[in-house]
C-alpha positions in Angstrom: 15.9 -3.5 41.1 18.7 -2.8 38.7 20.1 0.7 38.8 21.7 0.5 35.4 18.8 -0.7 33.3 18.2 1.3 30.1 14.9 3.1 29.7 15.5 4.0 26.1 17.0 2.1 23.2 20.6 3.1 22.3 21.4 3.4 18.6 25.0 3.7 17.2 25.9 7.2 15.9 27.2 5.7 12.7 23.6 4.8 11.7 22.4 8.4 12.2 21.8 10.1 8.9 20.6 13.6 8.1 17.0 14.2 7.1 16.5 15.5 3.6 13.2 17.2 2.7 11.7 16.1 -0.6 9.2 17.7 -2.7 8.7 20.9 -4.8 9.9 23.2 -1.9 13.3 21.6 -1.7 13.8 21.0 -5.4 11.9 23.6 -7.4 13.8 23.1 -10.6 13.1 19.3 -10.7 11.3 18.3 -13.8 7.9 16.7 -13.3 7.2 13.4 -14.9 5.9 13.6 -18.4 2.4 12.4 -19.3 2.4 8.8 -20.5 2.2 8.4 -24.3 -1.1 7.7 -26.0 -1.8 4.3 -27.3 -3.0 3.8 -30.8 -5.2 0.8 -31.5 -4.1 -1.1 -34.6 -7.2 -1.9 -36.6 -5.6 -4.3 -39.1 -4.0 -6.7 -36.8 -5.1 -8.3 -33.5 -3.6 -6.9 -30.3 -0.7 -9.3 -29.7 -0.1 -10.5 -26.2 2.3 -12.9 -24.5 2.7 -14.6 -21.1 6.0 -14.3 -19.3 7.0 -15.8 -16.0 8.1 -13.3 -13.4 8.9 -14.3 -9.9 7.3 -17.6 -10.4 4.0 -16.2 -11.7 2.6 -15.9 -15.2 2.2 -12.3 -16.3 0.5 -11.2 -19.5 2.1 -8.4 -21.6 0.7 -6.6 -24.6 2.5 -5.3 -27.6 1.7 -1.6 -27.8 2.3 0.9 -30.5 2.5 4.5 -29.3 0.9 7.4 -31.1 2.9 8.8 -34.1 5.5 6.0 -33.7 6.6 3.3 -36.1 6.6 -0.5 -35.5 10.2 -0.4 -34.5 9.3 1.4 -31.3 6.5 -1.0 -30.2 6.9 -2.0 -26.6 5.7 -5.0 -24.5 3.9 -3.6 -21.5 2.1 -5.2 -18.6 -1.5 -4.4 -18.0 -0.9 -2.0 -15.1 1.7 0.0 -17.2 -0.9 0.8 -20.0 -2.7 4.1 -19.5 -6.5 3.5 -19.5 -5.8 -0.2 -19.6 -9.3 -1.2 -18.8 -10.8 0.6 -21.8 -8.2 -0.7 -24.2 -8.3 -4.2 -22.9 -12.2 -4.3 -23.0 -12.1 -3.3 -26.6 -9.4 -5.9 -27.4 -11.2 -8.7 -25.6 -14.5 -7.8 -27.3 -12.8 -7.8 -30.7 -11.2 -11.2 -30.1 -14.4 -12.7 -28.9 -16.2 -11.3 -32.0 -13.5 -12.8 -34.3 -13.7 -16.2 -32.6 -17.5 -16.3 -32.9 -17.4 -15.5 -36.6 -14.9 -18.4 -37.3 
């Protein structure tokens, strides 16, 4: 039996870092994240979308106009970045299907 065998792992002291508590207790003056902006549906034009390749996969993005903003501030957002995306995307897909059936 070895008398000098280690029972516990040994870590270098240089890797030891102090623990910092996070949260409202530690940082009471930290600003909370603002609520996401509201999305306005544009009645006149279809809801533009595009596909981009990200990490070897195709991702769909939608051109979104924010409430009380002009067309210059439109943004391309992924589905997951759109608040209430399911509701907006259902309306968009229903409108595009209705347009295609009328043509």
